[in-house]
Every structure is written in structure tokens, then in C-alpha cells.
N, CA, C, O and CB atoms as a CASP TS submission, in Angstrom:
PFRMAT TS
TARGET T0000
AUTHOR 0000-0000-0000
METHOD Language model
MODEL 1
PARENT N/A
ATOM      1  N   MET     1     -37.093 -30.112 -15.490  1.00  0.00           N
ATOM      2  CA  MET     1     -35.627 -29.051 -15.429  1.00  0.00           C
ATOM      3  C   MET     1     -34.873 -29.400 -17.145  1.00  0.00           C
ATOM      4  O   MET     1     -35.006 -30.557 -17.543  1.00  0.00           O
ATOM      5  CB  MET     1     -34.152 -29.754 -13.701  1.00  0.00           C
ATOM      6  N   VAL     2     -34.268 -28.587 -17.895  1.00  0.00           N
ATOM      7  CA  VAL     2     -33.746 -28.900 -18.856  1.00  0.00           C
ATOM      8  C   VAL     2     -32.349 -29.473 -18.607  1.00  0.00           C
ATOM      9  O   VAL     2     -31.588 -29.130 -17.702  1.00  0.00           O
ATOM     10  CB  VAL     2     -33.838 -27.910 -19.616  1.00  0.00           C
ATOM     11  N   GLN     3     -32.026 -30.815 -19.970  1.00  0.00           N
ATOM     12  CA  GLN     3     -30.632 -31.403 -19.565  1.00  0.00           C
ATOM     13  C   GLN     3     -29.318 -30.308 -19.926  1.00  0.00           C
ATOM     14  O   GLN     3     -29.225 -29.420 -20.773  1.00  0.00           O
ATOM     15  CB  GLN     3     -30.415 -32.933 -20.481  1.00  0.00           C
ATOM     16  N   GLU     4     -28.412 -30.783 -18.926  1.00  0.00           N
ATOM     17  CA  GLU     4     -27.076 -29.675 -19.417  1.00  0.00           C
ATOM     18  C   GLU     4     -26.557 -29.700 -20.855  1.00  0.00           C
ATOM     19  O   GLU     4     -25.698 -30.510 -21.201  1.00  0.00           O
ATOM     20  CB  GLU     4     -25.662 -30.003 -18.564  1.00  0.00           C
ATOM     21  N   GLY     5     -27.101 -28.784 -21.704  1.00  0.00           N
ATOM     22  CA  GLY     5     -26.316 -28.759 -22.873  1.00  0.00           C
ATOM     23  C   GLY     5     -28.165 -28.838 -23.988  1.00  0.00           C
ATOM     24  O   GLY     5     -28.067 -28.616 -25.195  1.00  0.00           O
ATOM     25  N   ALA     6     -29.115 -29.044 -23.594  1.00  0.00           N
ATOM     26  CA  ALA     6     -30.171 -29.297 -24.175  1.00  0.00           C
ATOM     27  C   ALA     6     -30.229 -27.835 -24.685  1.00  0.00           C
ATOM     28  O   ALA     6     -29.873 -26.938 -23.921  1.00  0.00           O
ATOM     29  CB  ALA     6     -31.310 -29.937 -23.320  1.00  0.00           C
ATOM     30  N   ALA     7     -30.859 -27.414 -26.517  1.00  0.00           N
ATOM     31  CA  ALA     7     -30.906 -26.511 -27.004  1.00  0.00           C
ATOM     32  C   ALA     7     -32.392 -26.458 -26.622  1.00  0.00           C
ATOM     33  O   ALA     7     -33.258 -27.277 -26.313  1.00  0.00           O
ATOM     34  CB  ALA     7     -30.346 -26.459 -28.268  1.00  0.00           C
ATOM     35  N   LEU     8     -32.319 -25.383 -26.751  1.00  0.00           N
ATOM     36  CA  LEU     8     -33.824 -24.144 -26.291  1.00  0.00           C
ATOM     37  C   LEU     8     -34.197 -23.444 -27.373  1.00  0.00           C
ATOM     38  O   LEU     8     -33.437 -22.865 -28.149  1.00  0.00           O
ATOM     39  CB  LEU     8     -33.510 -22.769 -25.100  1.00  0.00           C
ATOM     40  N   GLY     9     -35.119 -23.487 -27.413  1.00  0.00           N
ATOM     41  CA  GLY     9     -36.120 -22.738 -28.430  1.00  0.00           C
ATOM     42  C   GLY     9     -36.867 -21.521 -27.745  1.00  0.00           C
ATOM     43  O   GLY     9     -36.799 -21.521 -26.516  1.00  0.00           O
ATOM     44  N   ALA    10     -37.423 -20.699 -28.212  1.00  0.00           N
ATOM     45  CA  ALA    10     -38.247 -19.783 -27.695  1.00  0.00           C
ATOM     46  C   ALA    10     -39.442 -20.125 -26.988  1.00  0.00           C
ATOM     47  O   ALA    10     -39.500 -19.856 -25.788  1.00  0.00           O
ATOM     48  CB  ALA    10     -38.550 -19.058 -28.587  1.00  0.00           C
ATOM     49  N   GLU    11     -40.350 -20.649 -27.529  1.00  0.00           N
ATOM     50  CA  GLU    11     -41.243 -21.714 -27.045  1.00  0.00           C
ATOM     51  C   GLU    11     -40.906 -21.959 -25.299  1.00  0.00           C
ATOM     52  O   GLU    11     -41.285 -21.452 -24.243  1.00  0.00           O
ATOM     53  CB  GLU    11     -40.918 -23.189 -28.050  1.00  0.00           C
ATOM     54  N   LYS    12     -39.966 -23.049 -25.731  1.00  0.00           N
ATOM     55  CA  LYS    12     -39.247 -23.873 -24.621  1.00  0.00           C
ATOM     56  C   LYS    12     -38.806 -23.138 -23.065  1.00  0.00           C
ATOM     57  O   LYS    12     -38.667 -23.492 -21.894  1.00  0.00           O
ATOM     58  CB  LYS    12     -37.853 -24.373 -25.351  1.00  0.00           C
ATOM     59  N   VAL    13     -38.667 -21.600 -24.093  1.00  0.00           N
ATOM     60  CA  VAL    13     -37.892 -20.833 -22.938  1.00  0.00           C
ATOM     61  C   VAL    13     -39.454 -20.100 -22.090  1.00  0.00           C
ATOM     62  O   VAL    13     -39.716 -20.048 -20.889  1.00  0.00           O
ATOM     63  CB  VAL    13     -36.493 -19.360 -23.768  1.00  0.00           C
ATOM     64  N   LYS    14     -40.019 -19.758 -22.938  1.00  0.00           N
ATOM     65  CA  LYS    14     -41.294 -19.496 -22.007  1.00  0.00           C
ATOM     66  C   LYS    14     -41.793 -20.469 -20.954  1.00  0.00           C
ATOM     67  O   LYS    14     -41.803 -20.265 -19.740  1.00  0.00           O
ATOM     68  CB  LYS    14     -42.438 -19.333 -22.846  1.00  0.00           C
ATOM     69  N   GLN    15     -42.271 -21.734 -21.698  1.00  0.00           N
ATOM     70  CA  GLN    15     -42.706 -22.861 -20.473  1.00  0.00           C
ATOM     71  C   GLN    15     -41.836 -22.404 -19.602  1.00  0.00           C
ATOM     72  O   GLN    15     -42.251 -21.559 -18.809  1.00  0.00           O
ATOM     73  CB  GLN    15     -42.525 -24.591 -20.703  1.00  0.00           C
ATOM     74  N   LEU    16     -40.570 -22.788 -19.529  1.00  0.00           N
ATOM     75  CA  LEU    16     -39.576 -22.799 -18.499  1.00  0.00           C
ATOM     76  C   LEU    16     -39.782 -21.508 -17.529  1.00  0.00           C
ATOM     77  O   LEU    16     -40.019 -21.727 -16.341  1.00  0.00           O
ATOM     78  CB  LEU    16     -38.118 -22.817 -19.186  1.00  0.00           C
ATOM     79  N   ASP    17     -39.694 -20.114 -18.021  1.00  0.00           N
ATOM     80  CA  ASP    17     -40.513 -19.014 -17.425  1.00  0.00           C
ATOM     81  C   ASP    17     -41.474 -19.594 -16.233  1.00  0.00           C
ATOM     82  O   ASP    17     -41.403 -19.721 -15.010  1.00  0.00           O
ATOM     83  CB  ASP    17     -41.423 -18.310 -18.625  1.00  0.00           C
ATOM     84  N   ALA    18     -42.067 -19.771 -16.891  1.00  0.00           N
ATOM     85  CA  ALA    18     -43.610 -20.298 -16.279  1.00  0.00           C
ATOM     86  C   ALA    18     -43.317 -21.176 -15.296  1.00  0.00           C
ATOM     87  O   ALA    18     -43.702 -20.993 -14.141  1.00  0.00           O
ATOM     88  CB  ALA    18     -44.656 -21.111 -17.341  1.00  0.00           C
ATOM     89  N   ASP    19     -42.411 -22.496 -15.769  1.00  0.00           N
ATOM     90  CA  ASP    19     -42.394 -23.264 -14.513  1.00  0.00           C
ATOM     91  C   ASP    19     -41.423 -22.582 -13.396  1.00  0.00           C
ATOM     92  O   ASP    19     -41.591 -22.817 -12.200  1.00  0.00           O
ATOM     93  CB  ASP    19     -41.910 -24.767 -14.845  1.00  0.00           C
ATOM     94  N   ALA    20     -40.099 -21.474 -14.013  1.00  0.00           N
ATOM     95  CA  ALA    20     -39.693 -21.157 -12.651  1.00  0.00           C
ATOM     96  C   ALA    20     -40.738 -19.874 -11.941  1.00  0.00           C
ATOM     97  O   ALA    20     -40.302 -19.033 -11.155  1.00  0.00           O
ATOM     98  CB  ALA    20     -38.011 -20.673 -12.759  1.00  0.00           C
ATOM     99  N   GLU    21     -41.744 -19.922 -12.268  1.00  0.00           N
ATOM    100  CA  GLU    21     -42.858 -18.737 -11.553  1.00  0.00           C
ATOM    101  C   GLU    21     -43.441 -19.589 -10.578  1.00  0.00           C
ATOM    102  O   GLU    21     -43.561 -19.166  -9.428  1.00  0.00           O
ATOM    103  CB  GLU    21     -44.202 -17.994 -12.628  1.00  0.00           C
ATOM    104  N   LYS    22     -43.871 -20.883 -10.920  1.00  0.00           N
ATOM    105  CA  LYS    22     -44.744 -21.840  -9.957  1.00  0.00           C
ATOM    106  C   LYS    22     -43.995 -22.786  -9.077  1.00  0.00           C
ATOM    107  O   LYS    22     -44.467 -23.668  -8.361  1.00  0.00           O
ATOM    108  CB  LYS    22     -45.684 -22.741 -10.784  1.00  0.00           C
ATOM    109  N   LEU    23     -42.311 -22.334  -9.313  1.00  0.00           N
ATOM    110  CA  LEU    23     -41.435 -23.116  -8.422  1.00  0.00           C
ATOM    111  C   LEU    23     -41.150 -21.912  -7.000  1.00  0.00           C
ATOM    112  O   LEU    23     -40.840 -22.285  -5.869  1.00  0.00           O
ATOM    113  CB  LEU    23     -39.819 -23.633  -9.430  1.00  0.00           C
ATOM    114  N   LEU    24     -41.296 -20.813  -7.310  1.00  0.00           N
ATOM    115  CA  LEU    24     -40.534 -19.965  -6.601  1.00  0.00           C
ATOM    116  C   LEU    24     -42.073 -19.362  -5.820  1.00  0.00           C
ATOM    117  O   LEU    24     -41.935 -18.699  -4.792  1.00  0.00           O
ATOM    118  CB  LEU    24     -39.406 -18.828  -7.649  1.00  0.00           C
ATOM    119  N   GLU    25     -42.969 -19.527  -6.155  1.00  0.00           N
ATOM    120  CA  GLU    25     -44.561 -19.496  -5.872  1.00  0.00           C
ATOM    121  C   GLU    25     -44.161 -20.888  -4.580  1.00  0.00           C
ATOM    122  O   GLU    25     -43.897 -20.609  -3.410  1.00  0.00           O
ATOM    123  CB  GLU    25     -45.935 -19.990  -7.695  1.00  0.00           C
ATOM    124  N   ALA    26     -44.187 -21.917  -4.962  1.00  0.00           N
ATOM    125  CA  ALA    26     -43.692 -22.914  -4.120  1.00  0.00           C
ATOM    126  C   ALA    26     -42.522 -23.123  -2.905  1.00  0.00           C
ATOM    127  O   ALA    26     -42.218 -24.071  -2.181  1.00  0.00           O
ATOM    128  CB  ALA    26     -43.440 -23.592  -4.919  1.00  0.00           C
ATOM    129  N   GLY    27     -42.030 -21.741  -3.068  1.00  0.00           N
ATOM    130  CA  GLY    27     -40.390 -21.818  -2.136  1.00  0.00           C
ATOM    131  C   GLY    27     -39.409 -22.541  -2.756  1.00  0.00           C
ATOM    132  O   GLY    27     -38.254 -22.379  -2.364  1.00  0.00           O
ATOM    133  N   LYS    28     -39.670 -23.419  -3.776  1.00  0.00           N
ATOM    134  CA  LYS    28     -38.422 -23.719  -4.320  1.00  0.00           C
ATOM    135  C   LYS    28     -37.372 -22.915  -5.062  1.00  0.00           C
ATOM    136  O   LYS    28     -36.945 -22.962  -6.216  1.00  0.00           O
ATOM    137  CB  LYS    28     -38.664 -24.531  -4.996  1.00  0.00           C
ATOM    138  N   ASP    29     -37.130 -22.237  -4.111  1.00  0.00           N
ATOM    139  CA  ASP    29     -36.244 -20.822  -5.118  1.00  0.00           C
ATOM    140  C   ASP    29     -34.882 -21.569  -5.493  1.00  0.00           C
ATOM    141  O   ASP    29     -34.374 -21.021  -6.471  1.00  0.00           O
ATOM    142  CB  ASP    29     -35.731 -19.009  -3.977  1.00  0.00           C
ATOM    143  N   ALA    30     -34.375 -22.299  -5.174  1.00  0.00           N
ATOM    144  CA  ALA    30     -32.620 -22.776  -6.226  1.00  0.00           C
ATOM    145  C   ALA    30     -33.311 -23.124  -7.337  1.00  0.00           C
ATOM    146  O   ALA    30     -33.200 -22.442  -8.356  1.00  0.00           O
ATOM    147  CB  ALA    30     -31.345 -24.418  -5.674  1.00  0.00           C
ATOM    148  N   GLU    31     -34.359 -24.564  -7.278  1.00  0.00           N
ATOM    149  CA  GLU    31     -34.678 -24.457  -8.559  1.00  0.00           C
ATOM    150  C   GLU    31     -34.816 -23.675  -9.256  1.00  0.00           C
ATOM    151  O   GLU    31     -34.426 -23.870 -10.406  1.00  0.00           O
ATOM    152  CB  GLU    31     -35.325 -24.792  -8.773  1.00  0.00           C
ATOM    153  N   ALA    32     -35.413 -22.457  -8.921  1.00  0.00           N
ATOM    154  CA  ALA    32     -36.302 -21.557  -9.562  1.00  0.00           C
ATOM    155  C   ALA    32     -35.108 -20.974 -10.363  1.00  0.00           C
ATOM    156  O   ALA    32     -35.493 -20.466 -11.416  1.00  0.00           O
ATOM    157  CB  ALA    32     -37.251 -20.499  -8.565  1.00  0.00           C
ATOM    158  N   ILE    33     -33.898 -20.910 -10.186  1.00  0.00           N
ATOM    159  CA  ILE    33     -32.572 -20.486 -10.065  1.00  0.00           C
ATOM    160  C   ILE    33     -31.915 -20.344 -11.257  1.00  0.00           C
ATOM    161  O   ILE    33     -31.472 -19.628 -12.155  1.00  0.00           O
ATOM    162  CB  ILE    33     -31.868 -21.289  -9.300  1.00  0.00           C
ATOM    163  N   ALA    34     -32.208 -22.071 -10.473  1.00  0.00           N
ATOM    164  CA  ALA    34     -31.061 -22.893 -11.874  1.00  0.00           C
ATOM    165  C   ALA    34     -31.716 -22.598 -13.413  1.00  0.00           C
ATOM    166  O   ALA    34     -31.105 -22.179 -14.396  1.00  0.00           O
ATOM    167  CB  ALA    34     -31.031 -25.082 -11.720  1.00  0.00           C
ATOM    168  N   ILE    35     -33.007 -22.915 -13.320  1.00  0.00           N
ATOM    169  CA  ILE    35     -34.219 -22.650 -14.627  1.00  0.00           C
ATOM    170  C   ILE    35     -33.886 -21.447 -15.057  1.00  0.00           C
ATOM    171  O   ILE    35     -33.912 -21.204 -16.263  1.00  0.00           O
ATOM    172  CB  ILE    35     -35.937 -22.594 -14.235  1.00  0.00           C
ATOM    173  N   VAL    36     -33.451 -20.323 -13.957  1.00  0.00           N
ATOM    174  CA  VAL    36     -33.795 -18.407 -14.605  1.00  0.00           C
ATOM    175  C   VAL    36     -32.231 -18.455 -15.185  1.00  0.00           C
ATOM    176  O   VAL    36     -31.856 -17.650 -16.038  1.00  0.00           O
ATOM    177  CB  VAL    36     -34.170 -16.584 -12.923  1.00  0.00           C
ATOM    178  N   GLU    37     -31.262 -19.598 -14.572  1.00  0.00           N
ATOM    179  CA  GLU    37     -29.980 -19.392 -14.906  1.00  0.00           C
ATOM    180  C   GLU    37     -29.880 -20.081 -16.485  1.00  0.00           C
ATOM    181  O   GLU    37     -28.954 -19.611 -17.146  1.00  0.00           O
ATOM    182  CB  GLU    37     -28.984 -20.063 -13.717  1.00  0.00           C
ATOM    183  N   GLN    38     -30.650 -21.055 -17.127  1.00  0.00           N
ATOM    184  CA  GLN    38     -30.295 -21.141 -17.843  1.00  0.00           C
ATOM    185  C   GLN    38     -31.424 -20.108 -19.467  1.00  0.00           C
ATOM    186  O   GLN    38     -31.380 -20.044 -20.696  1.00  0.00           O
ATOM    187  CB  GLN    38     -29.996 -22.554 -17.528  1.00  0.00           C
ATOM    188  N   ILE    39     -32.170 -19.595 -18.437  1.00  0.00           N
ATOM    189  CA  ILE    39     -33.123 -18.970 -19.348  1.00  0.00           C
ATOM    190  C   ILE    39     -32.280 -17.608 -20.142  1.00  0.00           C
ATOM    191  O   ILE    39     -32.293 -17.097 -21.262  1.00  0.00           O
ATOM    192  CB  ILE    39     -34.554 -18.463 -18.372  1.00  0.00           C
ATOM    193  N   LEU    40     -31.582 -17.387 -18.870  1.00  0.00           N
ATOM    194  CA  LEU    40     -30.732 -16.478 -19.209  1.00  0.00           C
ATOM    195  C   LEU    40     -29.566 -16.399 -20.265  1.00  0.00           C
ATOM    196  O   LEU    40     -29.412 -15.576 -21.167  1.00  0.00           O
ATOM    197  CB  LEU    40     -30.335 -16.297 -18.251  1.00  0.00           C
ATOM    198  N   ALA    41     -29.007 -17.172 -20.012  1.00  0.00           N
ATOM    199  CA  ALA    41     -27.735 -17.729 -21.138  1.00  0.00           C
ATOM    200  C   ALA    41     -28.650 -18.005 -22.631  1.00  0.00           C
ATOM    201  O   ALA    41     -28.544 -17.394 -23.694  1.00  0.00           O
ATOM    202  CB  ALA    41     -26.822 -19.602 -20.469  1.00  0.00           C
ATOM    203  N   TRP    42     -29.458 -19.012 -22.318  1.00  0.00           N
ATOM    204  CA  TRP    42     -30.440 -18.637 -23.892  1.00  0.00           C
ATOM    205  C   TRP    42     -30.196 -17.216 -24.528  1.00  0.00           C
ATOM    206  O   TRP    42     -29.387 -16.933 -25.412  1.00  0.00           O
ATOM    207  CB  TRP    42     -32.295 -18.605 -23.576  1.00  0.00           C
ATOM    208  N   LYS    43     -31.406 -16.081 -23.637  1.00  0.00           N
ATOM    209  CA  LYS    43     -31.385 -15.034 -24.255  1.00  0.00           C
ATOM    210  C   LYS    43     -29.821 -14.314 -24.124  1.00  0.00           C
ATOM    211  O   LYS    43     -29.802 -13.264 -24.766  1.00  0.00           O
ATOM    212  CB  LYS    43     -32.558 -14.264 -23.733  1.00  0.00           C
ATOM    213  N   GLU    44     -28.835 -14.542 -23.620  1.00  0.00           N
ATOM    214  CA  GLU    44     -28.015 -13.898 -23.947  1.00  0.00           C
ATOM    215  C   GLU    44     -27.179 -14.464 -25.325  1.00  0.00           C
ATOM    216  O   GLU    44     -26.556 -13.622 -25.972  1.00  0.00           O
ATOM    217  CB  GLU    44     -27.377 -13.725 -22.804  1.00  0.00           C
ATOM    218  N   ALA    45     -27.160 -15.971 -25.802  1.00  0.00           N
ATOM    219  CA  ALA    45     -26.480 -16.591 -26.457  1.00  0.00           C
ATOM    220  C   ALA    45     -27.329 -15.743 -27.522  1.00  0.00           C
ATOM    221  O   ALA    45     -26.715 -14.925 -28.206  1.00  0.00           O
ATOM    222  CB  ALA    45     -26.342 -18.148 -26.283  1.00  0.00           C
ATOM    223  N   ASN    46     -28.642 -15.889 -27.685  1.00  0.00           N
ATOM    224  CA  ASN    46     -29.483 -15.479 -28.816  1.00  0.00           C
ATOM    225  C   ASN    46     -30.161 -13.918 -28.876  1.00  0.00           C
ATOM    226  O   ASN    46     -30.653 -13.332 -29.841  1.00  0.00           O
ATOM    227  CB  ASN    46     -30.609 -16.508 -28.823  1.00  0.00           C
ATOM    228  N   LEU    47     -30.050 -13.627 -27.949  1.00  0.00           N
ATOM    229  CA  LEU    47     -30.218 -11.877 -28.160  1.00  0.00           C
ATOM    230  C   LEU    47     -29.744 -10.748 -27.868  1.00  0.00           C
ATOM    231  O   LEU    47     -30.142  -9.599 -27.671  1.00  0.00           O
ATOM    232  CB  LEU    47     -31.007 -11.463 -27.845  1.00  0.00           C
ATOM    233  N   GLY    48     -28.623 -11.437 -27.886  1.00  0.00           N
ATOM    234  CA  GLY    48     -27.326 -10.463 -27.297  1.00  0.00           C
ATOM    235  C   GLY    48     -27.432 -10.245 -25.649  1.00  0.00           C
ATOM    236  O   GLY    48     -28.408 -10.404 -24.915  1.00  0.00           O
ATOM    237  N   PRO    49     -26.019  -9.808 -25.322  1.00  0.00           N
ATOM    238  CA  PRO    49     -26.157  -9.355 -23.705  1.00  0.00           C
ATOM    239  C   PRO    49     -27.266  -7.794 -23.294  1.00  0.00           C
ATOM    240  O   PRO    49     -28.043  -7.467 -22.396  1.00  0.00           O
ATOM    241  CB  PRO    49     -24.273  -8.930 -23.176  1.00  0.00           C
ATOM    242  N   GLU    50     -26.713  -7.182 -24.605  1.00  0.00           N
ATOM    243  CA  GLU    50     -27.586  -5.686 -24.475  1.00  0.00           C
ATOM    244  C   GLU    50     -29.335  -5.602 -24.715  1.00  0.00           C
ATOM    245  O   GLU    50     -29.994  -4.588 -24.483  1.00  0.00           O
ATOM    246  CB  GLU    50     -26.922  -4.628 -25.755  1.00  0.00           C
ATOM    247  N   HIS    51     -29.835  -6.757 -25.170  1.00  0.00           N
ATOM    248  CA  HIS    51     -31.086  -6.550 -25.396  1.00  0.00           C
ATOM    249  C   HIS    51     -31.761  -6.836 -24.341  1.00  0.00           C
ATOM    250  O   HIS    51     -31.380  -7.744 -23.603  1.00  0.00           O
ATOM    251  CB  HIS    51     -31.522  -7.135 -26.386  1.00  0.00           C
ATOM    252  N   PRO    52     -33.012  -6.035 -24.047  1.00  0.00           N
ATOM    253  CA  PRO    52     -34.109  -5.391 -23.454  1.00  0.00           C
ATOM    254  C   PRO    52     -34.310  -7.180 -22.105  1.00  0.00           C
ATOM    255  O   PRO    52     -34.325  -7.510 -20.919  1.00  0.00           O
ATOM    256  CB  PRO    52     -35.747  -4.851 -25.066  1.00  0.00           C
ATOM    257  N   GLU    53     -34.417  -7.729 -23.551  1.00  0.00           N
ATOM    258  CA  GLU    53     -35.130  -8.945 -22.563  1.00  0.00           C
ATOM    259  C   GLU    53     -34.468  -9.912 -21.917  1.00  0.00           C
ATOM    260  O   GLU    53     -34.989 -10.914 -21.428  1.00  0.00           O
ATOM    261  CB  GLU    53     -35.992  -9.764 -23.221  1.00  0.00           C
ATOM    262  N   THR    54     -32.663  -9.474 -21.896  1.00  0.00           N
ATOM    263  CA  THR    54     -31.402 -10.384 -21.451  1.00  0.00           C
ATOM    264  C   THR    54     -31.595  -9.448 -20.338  1.00  0.00           C
ATOM    265  O   THR    54     -31.615  -9.938 -19.209  1.00  0.00           O
ATOM    266  CB  THR    54     -29.749 -10.540 -22.385  1.00  0.00           C
ATOM    267  N   ALA    55     -31.734  -8.248 -20.464  1.00  0.00           N
ATOM    268  CA  ALA    55     -31.176  -7.323 -19.113  1.00  0.00           C
ATOM    269  C   ALA    55     -32.143  -7.226 -17.985  1.00  0.00           C
ATOM    270  O   ALA    55     -31.912  -6.816 -16.847  1.00  0.00           O
ATOM    271  CB  ALA    55     -30.869  -5.724 -19.508  1.00  0.00           C
ATOM    272  N   ARG    56     -33.595  -7.801 -18.628  1.00  0.00           N
ATOM    273  CA  ARG    56     -35.008  -7.733 -17.391  1.00  0.00           C
ATOM    274  C   ARG    56     -34.425  -8.823 -17.109  1.00  0.00           C
ATOM    275  O   ARG    56     -34.411  -8.791 -15.878  1.00  0.00           O
ATOM    276  CB  ARG    56     -36.923  -7.757 -17.717  1.00  0.00           C
ATOM    277  N   GLU    57     -33.777 -10.069 -17.523  1.00  0.00           N
ATOM    278  CA  GLU    57     -33.800 -11.523 -16.796  1.00  0.00           C
ATOM    279  C   GLU    57     -32.744 -11.397 -16.010  1.00  0.00           C
ATOM    280  O   GLU    57     -32.844 -12.100 -15.004  1.00  0.00           O
ATOM    281  CB  GLU    57     -33.663 -12.875 -17.702  1.00  0.00           C
ATOM    282  N   SER    58     -31.702 -10.733 -16.078  1.00  0.00           N
ATOM    283  CA  SER    58     -30.655 -10.546 -15.373  1.00  0.00           C
ATOM    284  C   SER    58     -30.788  -9.570 -14.781  1.00  0.00           C
ATOM    285  O   SER    58     -29.820  -9.491 -14.025  1.00  0.00           O
ATOM    286  CB  SER    58     -29.652 -10.552 -15.904  1.00  0.00           C
ATOM    287  N   LEU    59     -31.733  -8.335 -14.595  1.00  0.00           N
ATOM    288  CA  LEU    59     -32.063  -8.171 -12.947  1.00  0.00           C
ATOM    289  C   LEU    59     -32.619  -9.182 -12.613  1.00  0.00           C
ATOM    290  O   LEU    59     -31.912  -9.903 -11.908  1.00  0.00           O
ATOM    291  CB  LEU    59     -32.952  -7.061 -12.438  1.00  0.00           C
ATOM    292  N   GLY    60     -34.117  -9.745 -12.930  1.00  0.00           N
ATOM    293  CA  GLY    60     -34.954 -10.705 -12.138  1.00  0.00           C
ATOM    294  C   GLY    60     -34.143 -11.448 -11.705  1.00  0.00           C
ATOM    295  O   GLY    60     -34.591 -11.786 -10.610  1.00  0.00           O
ATOM    296  N   ASN    61     -32.911 -12.090 -11.918  1.00  0.00           N
ATOM    297  CA  ASN    61     -32.482 -13.252 -11.275  1.00  0.00           C
ATOM    298  C   ASN    61     -30.796 -12.643 -10.668  1.00  0.00           C
ATOM    299  O   ASN    61     -29.830 -13.404 -10.729  1.00  0.00           O
ATOM    300  CB  ASN    61     -32.511 -14.722 -12.533  1.00  0.00           C
ATOM    301  N   ARG    62     -30.677 -11.413 -10.188  1.00  0.00           N
ATOM    302  CA  ARG    62     -30.403 -10.805  -8.967  1.00  0.00           C
ATOM    303  C   ARG    62     -30.900 -10.867  -8.027  1.00  0.00           C
ATOM    304  O   ARG    62     -30.496 -11.211  -6.917  1.00  0.00           O
ATOM    305  CB  ARG    62     -30.355  -9.923  -8.947  1.00  0.00           C
ATOM    306  N   GLY    63     -32.698 -10.233  -8.700  1.00  0.00           N
ATOM    307  CA  GLY    63     -33.390 -10.168  -7.405  1.00  0.00           C
ATOM    308  C   GLY    63     -33.828 -11.236  -6.784  1.00  0.00           C
ATOM    309  O   GLY    63     -34.376 -11.265  -5.682  1.00  0.00           O
ATOM    310  N   LEU    64     -33.466 -12.574  -7.847  1.00  0.00           N
ATOM    311  CA  LEU    64     -34.160 -13.810  -6.851  1.00  0.00           C
ATOM    312  C   LEU    64     -32.829 -14.026  -5.767  1.00  0.00           C
ATOM    313  O   LEU    64     -32.865 -14.492  -4.628  1.00  0.00           O
ATOM    314  CB  LEU    64     -34.617 -15.607  -7.919  1.00  0.00           C
ATOM    315  N   ARG    65     -31.530 -13.464  -6.619  1.00  0.00           N
ATOM    316  CA  ARG    65     -30.529 -13.960  -5.045  1.00  0.00           C
ATOM    317  C   ARG    65     -30.242 -13.367  -3.817  1.00  0.00           C
ATOM    318  O   ARG    65     -29.767 -13.716  -2.736  1.00  0.00           O
ATOM    319  CB  ARG    65     -29.216 -14.110  -5.243  1.00  0.00           C
ATOM    320  N   ALA    66     -30.794 -12.102  -4.463  1.00  0.00           N
ATOM    321  CA  ALA    66     -30.631 -11.299  -3.319  1.00  0.00           C
ATOM    322  C   ALA    66     -31.607 -11.458  -1.886  1.00  0.00           C
ATOM    323  O   ALA    66     -31.467 -11.017  -0.745  1.00  0.00           O
ATOM    324  CB  ALA    66     -30.786  -9.970  -3.885  1.00  0.00           C
ATOM    325  N   ASP    67     -32.792 -12.422  -2.628  1.00  0.00           N
ATOM    326  CA  ASP    67     -33.918 -12.924  -1.266  1.00  0.00           C
ATOM    327  C   ASP    67     -33.300 -13.516  -0.124  1.00  0.00           C
ATOM    328  O   ASP    67     -33.987 -13.879   0.831  1.00  0.00           O
ATOM    329  CB  ASP    67     -35.029 -14.129  -1.680  1.00  0.00           C
TER
END
């Protein structure tokens, strides 16, 4: 997991996305959600809240919470 305040880059975000997917598959939803929230925060800050990738991450995060 990424430490609080650690700067993320695009490659790290891709790796975190893969890690979150593995955690979901393993049934570790809470850990996956924490990672997805970090990814979303990075995308909002670096791509903007209206960017399609940010929107996709946001919708996916809502789907995780609904389960």
C-alpha cells in the first residue's frame, strides 16, 4: 500500500490498479477500496475531475462500496 502523502506517478497508479484488482479477487474488499481511493485522488488532481478516466474510477469506486 502507498504511504500517506507519497507522490504517485502514472506507472505507480497502473501498478496500484493491478494490486487492487488482485485484492478484490482475493476477497479483500476493504484493502482494495483504500487503494482505489488513492488512485481516484491522483486522477482528480492530475487529470481533473471531468476527465473520462477520473469518472470511470469514481464510478468503479461507487460500485465497490455498493457491494
